[in-house]
C-alpha positions as CSV (number, residue, x, y, z in Angstrom):
1,M,0.0,0.0,0.0
2,E,1.2,3.5,-0.9
3,C,-0.7,6.3,0.8
4,H,-0.3,9.0,3.5
5,F,-0.8,6.5,6.3
6,T,2.2,4.4,5.1
7,W,4.7,7.1,4.2
8,D,6.1,7.6,7.7
9,L,4.8,11.2,8.0
10,N,5.7,11.8,11.7
11,K,3.3,14.2,13.5
12,N,6.3,15.6,15.4
13,D,7.9,16.7,12.1
14,L,4.9,18.7,11.1
15,D,3.5,22.1,12.0
16,L,-0.1,21.1,11.6
17,T,-1.5,24.6,12.1
18,D,0.7,26.1,9.3
19,L,0.1,23.0,7.1
20,L,-3.6,23.3,7.5
21,N,-3.5,27.1,6.6
22,R,-1.4,26.5,3.5
23,L,-3.6,23.6,2.2
24,Q,-6.7,25.7,2.8
25,E,-5.0,28.7,1.1
26,D,-4.4,26.4,-2.0
27,L,-8.1,25.4,-2.0
28,N,-9.4,29.0,-1.6
29,L,-7.2,30.4,-4.4
30,D,-8.4,27.7,-6.8
31,L,-5.4,28.2,-9.1
32,E,-4.5,24.6,-9.7
33,S,-5.5,21.8,-12.0
34,K,-8.1,19.2,-11.0
35,A,-5.2,16.7,-10.3
36,R,-3.5,19.1,-7.9
37,V,-6.8,20.1,-6.2
38,A,-7.5,16.3,-5.7
39,R,-4.0,16.0,-4.2
40,T,-4.7,18.9,-1.8
41,H,-7.9,17.3,-0.7
42,S,-6.1,14.0,0.1
43,C,-3.5,15.9,2.1
44,M,-6.2,17.8,3.9
45,G,-7.9,14.5,4.7
46,F,-4.8,13.1,6.3
47,V,-4.1,16.2,8.3
48,K,-7.7,16.1,9.6
49,F,-7.1,12.5,10.6
50,L,-4.0,13.5,12.5
51,L,-6.2,16.1,14.3
52,S,-8.6,13.3,15.2
53,S,-11.4,14.7,12.9
54,N,-12.2,11.4,11.1
55,T,-15.5,12.6,9.7
56,E,-13.9,15.6,8.0
57,A,-11.0,13.4,6.8
58,L,-13.5,11.1,5.1
59,S,-15.2,14.0,3.4
60,Y,-11.9,15.3,2.0
61,F,-10.8,11.8,0.8
62,E,-14.1,11.2,-0.9
63,R,-13.9,14.6,-2.6
64,S,-10.4,13.7,-3.8
65,V,-11.9,10.5,-5.4
66,E,-14.5,12.5,-7.2
67,L,-12.0,15.0,-8.6
68,T,-9.6,12.3,-9.7
69,K,-12.3,10.3,-11.4
70,S,-13.3,13.4,-13.4
71,H,-10.0,12.8,-15.4
72,G,-11.7,10.0,-17.3
73,N,-10.8,6.3,-17.8
74,E,-7.0,6.8,-17.3
75,C,-7.3,7.8,-13.7
76,D,-6.9,4.4,-12.0
77,K,-3.2,4.8,-11.1
78,L,-4.0,8.2,-9.6
79,L,-6.6,6.6,-7.3
80,V,-4.1,4.3,-5.7
81,V,-3.1,6.8,-3.0
82,V,-6.6,7.9,-2.0
83,Y,-8.0,4.4,-2.1
84,G,-5.2,3.4,0.3
85,D,-6.1,6.4,2.5
86,L,-9.7,5.4,2.6
87,A,-9.0,1.8,3.4
88,L,-6.8,2.8,6.4
89,L,-9.1,5.5,7.5
90,Y,-12.0,3.1,7.6
91,Y,-9.8,0.6,9.4
92,H,-9.0,3.2,12.1
93,M,-12.8,4.0,12.3
94,G,-13.5,0.3,12.9
95,N,-15.5,-0.1,9.6
96,L,-13.7,-3.3,8.3
97,A,-16.3,-3.9,5.5
98,E,-15.5,-0.6,3.9
99,C,-11.8,-1.1,4.5
100,E,-12.0,-4.4,2.6
101,S,-13.9,-2.8,-0.2
102,Y,-11.2,-0.3,-0.9
103,L,-8.5,-3.0,-0.5
104,N,-10.4,-4.9,-3.3
105,K,-10.3,-1.8,-5.5
106,L,-6.6,-1.6,-5.0
107,S,-6.2,-5.3,-6.0
108,E,-8.2,-4.7,-9.2
109,I,-5.9,-1.8,-10.1
110,K,-2.8,-3.9,-9.4
111,A,-4.2,-6.7,-11.6
112,K,-4.9,-4.2,-14.4
113,Y,-1.5,-2.6,-14.1
114,P,0.9,-5.2,-12.7
115,S,4.1,-3.3,-13.4
116,V,5.0,-1.3,-10.3
117,P,6.0,1.3,-9.0
118,Y,3.6,3.7,-10.8
119,A,5.1,7.1,-11.7
120,E,1.8,8.7,-10.6
121,V,2.2,7.3,-7.1
122,L,5.8,8.3,-6.9
123,G,4.8,11.8,-8.0
124,E,2.0,12.0,-5.4
125,K,4.4,10.9,-2.7
126,G,7.0,13.5,-3.8
127,W,4.5,16.3,-3.7
128,T,3.3,15.2,-0.2
129,F,6.9,15.2,1.2
130,L,7.5,18.6,-0.4
131,K,4.4,20.1,1.1
132,F,4.5,18.6,4.6
133,S,8.0,19.4,5.9
134,C,11.5,20.6,5.0
135,K,12.8,17.5,6.7
136,Y,11.3,15.4,3.9
137,Y,12.9,17.3,1.0
138,E,15.5,14.6,0.3
139,R,12.8,12.0,0.2
140,A,10.8,14.2,-2.1
141,K,13.8,14.5,-4.4
142,E,14.2,10.7,-4.6
143,C,10.5,10.2,-5.4
144,F,10.5,12.7,-8.3
145,K,13.8,11.3,-9.7
146,K,12.2,7.8,-9.7
147,A,9.0,9.1,-11.3
148,L,11.1,10.8,-14.1
149,E,13.0,7.6,-14.8
150,L,9.6,6.2,-15.8
151,E,8.2,9.3,-17.5
152,P,11.1,11.7,-18.3
153,D,9.0,14.3,-20.0
154,E,6.1,14.6,-17.5
155,G,5.8,18.2,-16.5
156,E,4.4,17.5,-13.0
157,W,7.4,15.5,-11.9
158,N,9.9,17.9,-13.6
159,A,8.3,20.8,-11.7
160,G,8.3,18.9,-8.5
161,L,12.0,18.0,-8.7
162,A,12.9,21.6,-9.7
163,I,11.1,23.1,-6.7
164,T,12.6,20.5,-4.4
165,L,16.2,21.2,-5.6
166,Y,15.5,24.9,-5.3
167,R,14.5,24.6,-1.7
168,I,17.3,22.2,-0.7
169,E,19.9,24.6,-2.2
170,K,18.2,27.5,-0.5
171,I,18.8,25.9,2.8
172,I,22.4,25.1,2.1
173,Q,23.0,28.4,0.2
174,D,25.9,27.0,-1.8
175,T,26.5,29.1,-4.8
176,S,29.4,27.1,-6.2
177,A,27.2,25.0,-8.4
178,S,23.4,24.5,-8.9
179,N,21.5,21.5,-10.0
180,A,18.3,23.5,-9.4
181,I,19.1,25.9,-12.3
182,D,19.4,23.1,-14.8
183,Q,16.3,21.4,-13.5
184,L,14.3,24.6,-13.4
185,R,15.1,25.2,-17.1
186,R,14.0,21.7,-17.9
187,A,10.8,22.2,-15.9
188,I,10.0,25.4,-17.7
189,V,10.3,23.6,-21.0
190,T,7.8,21.0,-19.9
191,N,5.6,23.6,-18.1
192,P,5.8,26.7,-20.4
193,D,2.9,28.5,-18.7
194,D,4.1,28.1,-15.1
195,D,5.3,31.6,-14.2
196,V,6.2,30.5,-10.6
197,L,8.9,28.3,-12.0
198,K,10.3,31.3,-14.0
199,V,10.5,33.5,-10.9
200,L,12.3,30.7,-8.9
201,L,14.8,30.4,-11.8
202,G,15.2,34.2,-11.7
203,L,16.0,34.0,-7.9
204,K,18.5,31.2,-8.5
205,L,20.2,33.1,-11.3
206,A,20.4,36.2,-9.2
207,S,22.1,34.3,-6.4
208,H,24.7,33.3,-9.1
209,K,25.1,37.0,-10.2
210,K,23.3,36.4,-13.6
211,Y,21.2,39.5,-13.0
212,S,20.2,40.3,-16.6
213,E,18.6,37.0,-17.4
214,A,17.1,36.9,-13.8
215,E,15.4,40.2,-14.2
216,S,14.1,39.4,-17.6
217,L,12.5,36.2,-16.3
218,V,11.0,37.9,-13.3
219,E,9.5,40.8,-15.2
220,Q,8.1,38.4,-17.8
221,A,6.4,36.3,-15.1
222,L,5.0,39.4,-13.4
223,E,3.7,40.7,-16.7
224,R,2.0,37.4,-17.5
225,S,0.6,36.6,-14.0
226,P,0.3,40.0,-12.2
227,E,-2.3,38.8,-9.8
228,H,-1.0,35.3,-9.0
229,P,-0.2,35.4,-5.3
230,H,2.7,33.0,-5.5
231,V,4.2,34.9,-8.4
232,M,3.8,38.1,-6.5
233,R,5.4,36.9,-3.3
234,Y,8.4,35.4,-5.0
235,V,8.9,38.5,-7.2
236,G,8.6,40.5,-4.0
237,T,11.5,38.4,-2.6
238,F,13.5,39.1,-5.8
239,F,13.0,42.8,-5.6
240,R,14.1,42.9,-2.0
241,S,17.2,40.9,-2.8
242,Q,18.0,43.5,-5.5
243,G,17.5,46.5,-3.2
244,S,14.1,47.6,-4.5
245,V,12.5,47.5,-1.1
246,D,9.6,49.8,-1.7
247,R,8.6,47.9,-4.9
248,S,8.8,44.7,-2.9
249,I,6.6,46.0,-0.1
250,A,4.0,47.2,-2.5
251,L,3.9,43.8,-4.3
252,L,3.8,41.7,-1.1
253,K,1.0,43.8,0.3
254,R,-1.0,43.2,-2.8
255,A,-0.4,39.4,-2.4
256,L,-1.4,39.7,1.2
257,E,-4.9,40.9,0.1
258,K,-5.4,37.5,-1.5
259,V,-3.7,35.3,1.2
260,S,-3.9,37.2,4.5
261,T,-2.9,34.1,6.5
262,S,0.4,33.6,4.7
263,A,3.3,33.4,7.3
264,F,5.7,33.4,4.3
265,I,4.5,36.8,3.1
266,H,4.4,38.4,6.6
267,H,8.0,37.1,7.1
268,Q,9.1,38.6,3.8
269,L,7.5,41.9,4.7
270,G,9.3,41.9,8.0
271,L,12.6,41.4,6.2
272,C,11.7,44.3,3.8
273,Y,11.0,46.7,6.7
274,K,14.2,45.5,8.4
275,K,16.1,46.4,5.2
276,R,14.3,49.7,5.0
277,N,15.2,50.4,8.7
278,C,18.9,49.8,7.9
279,K,18.7,52.3,5.0
280,S,16.9,54.8,7.2
281,I,19.6,54.6,9.9
282,N,22.2,55.1,7.3
283,H,20.5,58.3,6.1
284,H,19.9,59.6,9.7
285,T,16.1,59.7,9.3
286,G,15.0,58.6,12.7
287,S,11.2,58.9,12.4
288,K,11.1,56.7,9.3
289,S,13.4,54.3,11.1
290,R,11.0,53.9,14.0
291,Y,8.1,53.3,11.7
292,A,10.1,50.7,9.7
293,Q,11.1,48.9,12.9
294,E,7.5,48.9,14.2
295,Q,6.3,47.4,10.9
296,C,9.1,44.9,10.9
297,I,8.1,43.7,14.4
298,Y,4.4,43.7,13.5
299,H,4.8,41.4,10.4
300,L,7.3,39.1,12.1
301,K,4.9,38.7,15.1
302,L,2.1,37.8,12.7
303,A,4.4,35.3,10.9
304,T,5.1,33.5,14.2
305,E,1.5,33.5,15.2
306,L,0.3,32.1,11.9
307,K,3.1,29.5,11.9
308,P,4.1,28.8,15.6
309,N,7.1,26.6,14.5
310,F,8.5,29.3,12.2
311,I,11.9,29.3,13.9
312,I,13.7,31.6,11.6
313,A,11.0,34.3,11.9
314,M,11.2,33.8,15.7
315,C,14.9,34.5,15.6
316,E,14.4,37.6,13.4
317,L,11.8,38.8,15.8
318,A,14.0,38.2,18.8
319,L,16.8,40.1,17.2
320,Q,14.5,43.0,16.5
321,Y,13.4,43.1,20.2
322,G,17.1,43.2,21.1
323,E,17.7,46.1,18.7
324,N,14.7,47.8,20.3
325,K,16.4,47.4,23.7
326,D,13.7,45.0,24.9
327,M,16.3,42.5,26.1
328,S,14.0,40.4,28.3
329,R,11.6,39.8,25.6
330,A,14.4,39.0,23.1
331,E,15.9,36.5,25.5
332,E,12.6,34.9,26.1
333,M,12.0,34.5,22.4
334,F,15.4,33.1,21.8
335,Q,15.1,30.5,24.6
336,K,11.7,29.5,23.1
337,A,13.4,29.1,19.6
338,F,16.2,27.0,21.1
339,Q,13.8,24.7,22.8
340,M,11.6,24.3,19.7
341,A,14.6,23.8,17.5
342,K,16.0,21.1,19.8
343,E,12.6,19.3,20.1
344,K,12.0,19.4,16.3
345,N,15.7,18.8,15.4
346,D,15.3,21.7,13.0
347,N,17.1,25.0,12.5
348,Y,19.2,24.5,15.7
349,Q,22.3,25.8,13.9
350,T,20.4,28.9,12.7
351,V,19.3,29.8,16.3
352,H,22.9,29.7,17.5
353,L,23.9,32.1,14.7
354,Y,21.1,34.6,15.5
355,Y,21.7,34.3,19.2
356,A,25.4,35.0,18.7
357,K,24.5,38.1,16.8
358,F,22.2,39.2,19.6
359,Q,25.0,38.7,22.2
360,Q,27.5,40.5,20.0
361,Y,25.5,43.5,18.8
362,C,22.7,43.9,21.3
363,M,24.2,42.6,24.6
364,R,27.8,43.7,23.7
365,C,29.0,40.4,25.2
366,E,31.7,39.1,22.8
367,S,32.6,36.0,24.9
368,A,29.0,34.7,24.7
369,A,28.8,35.6,21.0
370,V,32.0,33.6,20.3
371,K,30.7,30.6,22.2
372,H,27.5,30.5,20.1
373,Y,29.3,31.2,16.8
374,I,31.6,28.2,17.6
375,E,28.5,26.0,18.4
376,C,27.0,27.1,15.1
377,L,30.2,26.4,13.2
378,K,30.6,22.9,14.7
379,L,27.1,21.8,13.8
380,N,27.9,22.0,10.1
381,P,30.8,24.2,8.8
382,N,29.7,23.6,5.2
383,Y,26.2,25.1,5.6
384,Y,25.5,28.8,5.1
385,D,25.1,29.4,8.8
386,G,28.3,27.6,9.6
387,K,30.2,29.7,7.0
388,K,28.7,32.9,8.3
389,S,29.8,32.0,11.9
390,A,33.4,31.2,10.6
391,E,33.5,34.7,9.0
392,Q,32.4,36.4,12.2
393,L,34.8,34.4,14.3
394,E,37.7,35.2,12.0
395,R,36.9,38.9,12.1
396,I,36.8,38.8,15.9
397,A,40.0,36.8,16.3
398,K,42.0,39.0,13.8
399,R,40.8,42.2,15.5
400,R,41.8,40.9,18.9
401,I,45.3,39.8,17.6
402,E,45.8,43.3,16.0
403,N,45.1,44.8,19.4
404,N,47.1,42.2,21.3
405,P,49.5,39.9,19.4
406,K,49.7,37.7,22.6
407,D,46.0,37.0,22.7
408,G,46.0,33.2,23.1
409,E,42.3,32.8,23.0
410,A,42.1,34.6,19.6
411,Y,44.6,32.1,18.1
412,G,42.5,29.4,19.7
413,I,39.5,30.7,17.8
414,L,41.4,30.6,14.5
415,G,42.5,27.0,15.4
416,I,38.9,26.0,15.8
417,I,37.9,27.5,12.5
418,H,40.7,25.7,10.6
419,K,39.9,22.4,12.5
420,E,36.2,22.5,11.6
421,K,37.1,23.3,7.9
422,G,39.4,20.3,7.8
423,E,42.5,22.5,7.5
424,K,44.6,20.4,9.9
425,Q,48.1,21.9,9.5
426,Q,46.8,25.5,9.9
427,A,44.8,24.4,12.9
428,I,47.9,22.8,14.6
429,E,49.9,26.0,14.0
430,C,47.2,28.2,15.6
431,F,46.7,25.9,18.6
432,E,50.5,25.8,19.2
433,T,50.6,29.6,19.1
434,A,47.6,29.8,21.4
435,L,49.2,27.5,24.0
436,R,52.3,29.6,24.2
437,F,50.1,32.4,25.7
438,V,47.3,30.6,27.5
439,H,46.7,27.2,29.1
440,N,43.6,25.7,27.7
441,E,42.8,22.0,28.0
442,D,40.4,22.1,25.0
443,Y,43.1,23.6,22.7
444,L,45.6,20.9,24.0
445,S,43.1,18.1,23.4
446,D,42.4,19.4,19.8
447,L,46.1,19.7,19.2
448,C,46.9,16.2,20.2
449,E,43.9,14.9,18.2
450,L,45.1,16.7,15.1
451,R,48.7,15.5,15.4
452,L,47.6,11.9,15.8
453,S,45.4,12.2,12.7
454,L,48.4,13.3,10.6
455,Q,50.6,10.5,11.7
């Protein structure tokens, strides 16, 4: 059986409130094809089951069947997932007769199409993983790849793989190479009318400094789909990244009129006002700065209320409280973010980076900042947050050494950076220098470990 009940969708990995809002938003906008709307109903049905609303779950699954059957005679493979959902829902409801009825329907489809797996099922599985949690992105990628091995030119699976790769690369933020760019180009060929894909490609190209092509794609998408909320929100992100903050704010506010419950848009607006606030400070316009900061906090608060597990927005909000001299509120928000990140095993590295910034710039406590930058670096030196922590630590260490060439701790910091990057010889030299000026058991232990590894 292949359905939501058998795909190991762990309730602890999901933000059910946010997921419910996003699925309802998709249904309200009515922008998708019947196949995608049917998929959304199936996802809603499973979420309702997780929330112990079995009657509502049944209603959504049954509506998914109706929408899928409207495709015509070639819909059997698409029904596999929702028939499985209905069989297991009836099982959990204690209605074994209906459960057996749907198991029989699945057997009939298997007899009609004995060659498995079905690309349609792999695709549905991929879209579900993509929709439900960032923790499932790698699983989504594998599903779409397998579906494309069976049907290389199918637009749905090409688009799914492109969006998945885009999101994975966005998390890692590695600009050295991009599989997403190639796949987005492929997806646009197979989905020429999908303007969201064009904006995503524009955003990726901009991150690789290919601004001319990026701007052309974004403007083209906005011209073709000026009222599509997903196009508007991604174009708004693009404008902000290019410094057009006012244009971004205007566009995101228009998108918000259509999807007022979007935590994503409120977060993006918060980042826009943060950027405007920085510009205001630079130009010494205090009154505008206060307004921008108030708006920044307002939208970030809404983002965290709409999506309670939105850890990055929580960190941004906590940092804004710190900059607004509301230290107790900032500390409370950060501790909540740490706890949530640890429980969810999600964005823990990011929280360390933001908290280090808070300690460095708001609390003016460099020792605490260094501690959290190091924690962030050690969690994964190859991720964006780890790289940013390494940059900050290097700045701090070099400044301290310029002020005091005998600052052993500063050399120790450089040693840690080199060690985490795998630069063993440089790390040994830094730790040896550090130990000439300060006795530190950790540096000595690291030094011994590195020397042994080189023998």
